[in-house]
C-alpha positions as CSV (number, residue, x, y, z in Angstrom):
1,M,53.2,-33.4,-82.5
2,I,52.3,-30.9,-85.6
3,P,54.2,-27.9,-85.2
4,I,52.6,-24.3,-85.6
5,Y,55.6,-23.4,-88.2
6,K,58.3,-25.2,-90.5
7,P,60.4,-23.6,-92.7
8,Y,60.2,-24.8,-96.1
9,M,62.5,-25.9,-98.7
10,P,62.1,-27.5,-102.1
11,N,64.1,-30.9,-102.6
12,N,67.4,-31.4,-105.3
13,I,68.9,-28.1,-105.2
14,G,72.1,-29.1,-103.8
15,A,74.4,-29.1,-107.3
16,E,72.5,-26.0,-108.2
17,I,73.4,-24.1,-104.6
18,N,76.9,-26.2,-104.9
19,E,77.0,-24.5,-108.5
20,I,76.6,-21.1,-107.0
21,L,78.8,-21.3,-104.4
22,Y,82.0,-21.6,-105.9
23,S,80.4,-19.6,-109.0
24,G,82.6,-16.7,-108.2
25,Q,79.1,-14.7,-108.2
26,L,77.4,-15.0,-104.8
27,G,76.9,-10.8,-104.8
28,Y,72.6,-9.7,-106.2
29,G,73.5,-10.3,-109.8
30,K,71.0,-12.2,-112.6
31,Y,69.4,-14.9,-109.5
32,G,68.5,-11.5,-107.6
33,K,67.1,-10.0,-110.7
34,M,65.2,-13.7,-111.5
35,F,63.9,-13.4,-108.3
36,E,62.1,-10.0,-108.3
37,N,60.4,-11.1,-111.6
38,K,58.8,-13.5,-110.1
39,L,57.7,-11.6,-107.2
40,Q,56.6,-9.1,-109.6
41,D,54.9,-11.2,-112.0
42,F,53.5,-13.1,-108.2
43,V,52.0,-10.1,-106.7
44,G,51.4,-7.8,-110.0
45,C,52.9,-5.0,-109.8
46,N,56.1,-3.8,-111.6
47,Y,58.5,-1.8,-108.4
48,V,59.5,-4.7,-106.7
49,I,63.0,-4.9,-104.6
50,S,64.3,-7.9,-103.0
51,V,65.9,-7.4,-99.5
52,N,68.5,-9.4,-97.4
53,S,66.0,-9.1,-94.3
54,Y,63.0,-8.0,-93.3
55,N,64.6,-5.5,-90.4
56,I,66.6,-4.2,-94.0
57,A,63.1,-3.5,-95.4
58,M,61.8,-1.6,-92.4
59,L,64.8,0.7,-92.6
60,I,65.3,0.8,-96.4
61,L,60.7,1.8,-96.1
62,L,61.4,4.6,-93.0
63,S,64.6,6.0,-94.9
64,T,62.4,5.9,-97.9
65,L,59.5,7.7,-96.7
66,G,62.2,10.5,-95.9
67,L,60.8,9.8,-92.0
68,Q,62.9,11.6,-88.8
69,A,62.9,11.4,-85.4
70,N,59.6,13.0,-83.8
71,D,57.3,12.4,-87.0
72,E,54.5,10.3,-85.8
73,V,53.4,6.8,-87.5
74,I,50.0,5.4,-86.4
75,A,51.0,1.6,-86.1
76,S,48.8,-1.7,-84.9
77,P,50.4,-2.8,-81.3
78,V,48.7,-6.9,-82.6
79,S,51.7,-7.2,-84.3
80,C,55.3,-9.2,-84.8
81,L,58.3,-7.0,-82.6
82,A,60.4,-6.8,-85.6
83,S,56.7,-4.9,-87.6
84,N,58.1,-1.6,-84.7
85,Q,61.3,-2.0,-83.3
86,P,62.7,-0.2,-86.6
87,F,60.6,2.9,-85.6
88,A,62.5,2.9,-81.9
89,V,65.7,2.7,-83.9
90,K,65.1,6.2,-86.2
91,G,63.4,7.5,-83.0
92,V,59.9,7.8,-85.0
93,K,57.1,8.4,-82.7
94,V,54.6,5.3,-83.0
95,I,50.9,6.4,-82.2
96,W,49.1,3.3,-81.4
97,A,45.9,2.5,-82.6
98,D,43.2,-0.4,-81.2
99,I,41.8,-2.9,-83.0
100,D,38.8,-4.8,-84.0
101,P,39.2,-7.8,-81.5
102,K,37.1,-9.8,-83.9
103,F,39.6,-9.5,-87.0
104,G,42.7,-8.8,-85.2
105,S,43.9,-5.7,-87.9
106,L,43.8,-2.3,-87.1
107,C,40.0,-0.5,-86.4
108,P,39.3,2.4,-89.0
109,D,37.4,4.8,-86.3
110,S,40.6,4.3,-84.2
111,V,43.0,5.5,-86.8
112,R,41.3,8.0,-87.7
113,A,41.1,9.6,-84.3
114,R,44.6,9.2,-84.1
115,I,45.8,11.3,-87.3
116,T,47.3,14.6,-86.3
117,K,49.4,17.0,-88.0
118,N,52.1,14.8,-87.3
119,T,51.1,11.8,-89.0
120,R,53.6,10.9,-91.5
121,A,52.1,7.7,-92.8
122,I,49.4,4.3,-91.4
123,F,51.1,1.7,-91.0
124,H,48.5,-1.4,-91.7
125,N,49.8,-4.8,-90.4
126,H,47.6,-7.8,-91.8
127,F,47.8,-9.8,-88.9
128,C,49.5,-13.7,-89.4
129,G,48.1,-13.7,-92.4
130,Y,44.3,-12.4,-92.2
131,L,44.3,-9.5,-94.0
132,G,42.6,-6.5,-92.4
133,N,39.9,-3.6,-93.4
134,I,42.1,-1.8,-96.8
135,S,39.5,-0.3,-98.6
136,A,39.0,1.2,-95.4
137,I,42.2,2.5,-94.2
138,N,43.4,3.2,-97.6
139,A,40.5,5.7,-98.0
140,I,41.4,7.3,-94.8
141,G,45.1,7.9,-96.4
142,K,43.7,8.9,-99.3
143,E,41.3,11.0,-97.9
144,Y,44.6,12.2,-95.4
145,G,47.4,12.4,-98.1
146,I,48.8,10.3,-95.4
147,P,50.8,7.0,-97.3
148,I,49.9,3.8,-96.3
149,I,52.1,0.7,-95.6
150,D,50.3,-2.7,-95.5
151,D,52.6,-4.9,-93.7
152,G,52.2,-8.5,-95.1
153,I,55.4,-10.3,-92.8
154,E,53.1,-12.8,-92.1
155,A,50.2,-12.2,-95.1
156,F,52.6,-12.8,-98.7
157,G,50.1,-14.5,-101.0
158,S,47.1,-13.8,-99.1
159,K,44.1,-11.8,-101.1
160,Y,41.7,-9.3,-101.0
161,N,38.9,-8.4,-103.6
162,G,40.6,-10.8,-106.2
163,N,43.9,-9.6,-106.2
164,R,47.2,-10.2,-104.2
165,L,48.5,-8.0,-101.6
166,G,50.9,-6.1,-103.0
167,N,48.5,-5.1,-105.5
168,V,46.0,-4.0,-103.9
169,G,45.8,-0.2,-104.4
170,T,48.3,0.5,-101.3
171,D,51.6,2.9,-101.1
172,I,53.6,0.4,-100.4
173,T,53.6,-2.9,-99.3
174,I,56.7,-5.1,-97.3
175,F,56.9,-9.0,-96.9
176,S,59.6,-10.9,-94.7
177,F,60.8,-14.2,-95.9
178,Q,62.5,-14.8,-93.1
179,T,62.5,-19.2,-92.2
180,V,59.2,-19.8,-91.3
181,R,57.6,-17.7,-94.5
182,L,56.6,-18.7,-97.5
183,P,58.2,-18.2,-99.7
184,N,62.1,-18.5,-97.6
185,T,64.8,-17.2,-98.4
186,I,66.7,-18.3,-95.2
187,D,65.7,-14.9,-94.2
188,G,65.3,-11.9,-96.7
189,G,62.3,-9.3,-97.7
190,A,60.7,-7.7,-100.4
191,I,58.9,-4.2,-100.9
192,V,56.4,-3.2,-103.2
193,F,55.3,0.0,-104.3
194,N,53.0,2.0,-106.1
195,N,55.0,4.9,-107.1
196,E,58.2,4.4,-109.7
197,E,59.6,7.4,-108.2
198,L,59.6,5.9,-104.4
199,Y,61.0,2.6,-106.4
200,Q,64.0,4.4,-108.0
201,K,65.1,5.9,-104.5
202,A,64.5,2.9,-102.8
203,L,67.1,1.3,-104.9
204,L,69.4,3.5,-103.9
205,I,68.8,3.5,-100.6
206,R,69.6,-0.4,-100.4
207,D,73.1,-0.5,-101.8
208,Y,74.0,2.6,-100.2
209,G,73.0,5.5,-101.9
210,I,74.7,4.2,-105.2
211,D,73.9,4.9,-108.3
212,R,76.2,1.9,-109.6
213,R,75.4,3.2,-113.6
214,E,78.3,6.0,-112.5
215,F,79.7,4.3,-109.6
216,R,82.9,3.0,-111.5
217,T,84.9,4.7,-115.2
218,E,85.7,2.8,-117.6
219,D,89.0,1.7,-115.9
220,N,86.6,0.2,-112.9
221,E,87.8,2.5,-110.2
222,I,85.3,4.5,-108.0
223,N,84.0,8.0,-109.5
224,P,84.6,11.2,-107.6
225,A,82.4,12.4,-109.9
226,C,79.4,10.0,-108.6
227,D,78.2,11.5,-105.4
228,I,76.4,10.3,-102.8
229,K,72.9,12.1,-101.6
230,L,70.9,9.0,-99.5
231,E,72.2,7.8,-96.4
232,G,71.9,4.2,-97.2
233,Y,71.9,0.4,-96.4
234,G,73.8,-2.3,-97.2
235,G,70.6,-4.0,-98.2
236,L,71.3,-6.5,-101.6
237,M,70.1,-10.3,-101.3
238,S,72.3,-13.0,-102.1
239,E,72.6,-15.1,-105.2
240,L,72.3,-18.1,-102.9
241,N,69.3,-16.4,-101.3
242,S,68.0,-15.6,-104.1
243,F,68.2,-18.6,-105.9
244,I,66.3,-20.5,-102.9
245,G,63.2,-17.9,-103.5
246,I,63.2,-18.6,-107.1
247,K,62.9,-22.7,-106.5
248,Q,60.2,-21.6,-103.5
249,M,58.3,-19.6,-106.4
250,D,57.7,-21.6,-108.3
251,D,55.8,-23.9,-105.5
252,I,54.0,-21.2,-103.9
253,E,50.5,-21.9,-105.5
254,E,50.4,-25.4,-104.3
255,L,51.6,-24.8,-100.9
256,L,49.1,-22.0,-100.5
257,Q,46.5,-24.2,-101.8
258,V,47.5,-26.8,-98.9
259,Q,47.3,-24.1,-96.5
260,N,43.3,-23.0,-97.5
261,T,42.0,-27.1,-97.7
262,N,44.1,-26.9,-93.9
263,A,42.2,-23.9,-93.1
264,N,38.6,-24.6,-94.4
265,N,38.6,-28.5,-92.4
266,W,39.1,-26.3,-89.6
267,K,36.4,-24.0,-89.9
268,N,34.2,-27.2,-90.0
269,K,35.3,-28.4,-87.5
270,F,34.9,-25.2,-85.4
271,E,31.5,-24.3,-86.5
272,N,29.3,-26.3,-84.3
273,V,31.8,-25.3,-81.1
274,A,30.4,-22.9,-78.4
275,T,33.9,-22.2,-76.9
276,I,35.6,-22.0,-79.9
277,Q,35.5,-19.8,-83.3
278,S,37.4,-19.2,-85.9
279,L,39.7,-16.0,-86.3
280,G,36.9,-13.7,-88.4
281,E,38.1,-12.4,-91.9
282,I,37.3,-9.1,-93.1
283,E,35.1,-9.2,-96.1
284,G,36.8,-9.9,-99.3
285,S,39.7,-11.2,-98.1
286,E,41.9,-14.5,-98.7
287,P,44.5,-15.4,-95.5
288,N,47.0,-17.4,-96.5
289,F,46.3,-19.3,-93.4
290,W,50.3,-19.0,-92.4
291,V,48.3,-20.3,-88.6
292,F,44.9,-20.7,-88.6
293,G,43.6,-17.6,-86.2
294,T,41.1,-18.8,-83.1
295,L,39.2,-17.1,-80.0
296,C,39.0,-19.6,-76.9
297,E,36.9,-18.2,-74.1
298,N,39.6,-19.7,-72.1
299,K,43.0,-19.5,-73.8
300,K,45.0,-21.3,-71.2
301,T,42.3,-24.2,-71.3
302,A,42.3,-24.1,-75.1
303,I,45.9,-24.2,-75.1
304,R,46.5,-27.2,-73.5
305,E,44.0,-29.5,-75.3
306,F,45.5,-28.7,-78.4
307,K,48.3,-29.8,-77.8
308,E,46.9,-32.9,-75.9
309,R,45.8,-33.5,-79.3
310,G,49.2,-33.3,-80.9
311,F,48.4,-29.9,-82.5
312,Y,51.3,-26.9,-81.0
313,A,49.3,-24.2,-80.1
314,T,50.4,-20.4,-79.5
315,G,49.3,-16.8,-79.3
316,V,52.4,-15.8,-81.4
317,H,53.0,-12.4,-80.7
318,I,52.2,-9.8,-77.8
319,N,51.3,-7.0,-78.2
320,N,54.0,-4.5,-78.7
321,N,52.1,-1.6,-76.5
322,I,53.1,-3.4,-72.9
323,Y,57.5,-2.3,-74.4
324,S,58.8,0.6,-72.9
325,V,61.2,1.0,-75.6
326,F,58.0,2.8,-77.5
327,N,57.3,5.3,-74.5
328,N,53.5,4.8,-75.3
329,M,51.8,2.2,-72.5
330,T,48.2,3.5,-73.5
331,V,45.8,1.1,-73.3
332,L,43.5,-0.4,-75.9
333,P,40.3,-2.4,-75.2
334,G,39.7,-3.7,-78.6
335,V,43.3,-5.4,-78.2
336,N,42.9,-6.4,-74.3
337,E,40.2,-8.4,-75.7
338,F,42.0,-9.9,-78.1
339,M,44.8,-11.2,-76.8
340,K,42.4,-12.9,-74.2
341,K,41.0,-14.9,-76.8
342,F,43.5,-15.1,-79.4
343,I,45.6,-18.9,-80.4
344,A,46.9,-19.9,-83.3
345,I,47.0,-23.3,-85.3
346,P,48.9,-24.9,-87.5
347,S,47.2,-24.9,-90.8
348,G,50.6,-25.4,-93.1
349,W,51.8,-27.1,-96.2
350,W,53.8,-29.7,-94.2
351,F,50.4,-32.0,-92.7
352,K,47.3,-32.8,-94.2
353,N,44.4,-31.7,-92.3
354,K,41.9,-34.4,-91.7
355,Y,38.8,-32.8,-90.0
356,I,36.2,-32.6,-92.2
């Protein structure tokens, strides 16, 4: 059966990995900086930091924004639990907005209706690599002076109006490089800022709040004059993970192109199928096709039939508003409609879709 996900790993990197393992330099260093440079060039933004996990990226992001317990964040429940669980960790109150069931992404009208004087951020998830209505959501943020965070946990490489996610005018973008993402660094993530001040703050928070330029004296002892003013985390990516990321970035364009070709073949297949339609794409957007999204009239039957034909099929995520940890089990019609129909099937680089 063709899998829905598969970790990518470049060939012939064993000798270089072995060299790193015995180099005496395993912590963030030259490869970490090289990986960040690769990300900057690909995305088209200078303010990029890599981190050792998506979860840490989220926590660094919340600390950088200064979000406190009981501050409100508007978010989509139709996303990976990893995207929303950090809000509960920090005690941030999640206000669920409804989604447009044709696209699986935030409904701008629903977002606007949920803004209060306590709203501190809008967290815009791009479900399974399919971008939401970025222009509309960003316009709402600008109107109310609320920062917008593009959640690209599954959307690295997706485009909006010709630009890569991370360079589409949004305040902050967050990515995951966990095993089944492209690129994958075995585990890791990145944050992209559209603001140098927030970027500089995040650099400190990523490393326990330490300014390494002042942390050591001339004789390499810890400098008592170097104050720690910010909360922080151990978020630096290792040299080994960074090196793997560099090698994956060398292949990223080719891998994304295969996924795009696979998706186009699926679209042709379903063009005249009454019971299955391709998931809608927001005008101007180009998904990375991490998976291929469909909307099926009978979800259970369609999943079984896809599997019988050798394609693993799944709903991928469950809507997070069912979880008591968020203390907000609100009923959302668009979410319910979408979850009844959405099925993801393989579109990945590891096979060549023959449907024409």
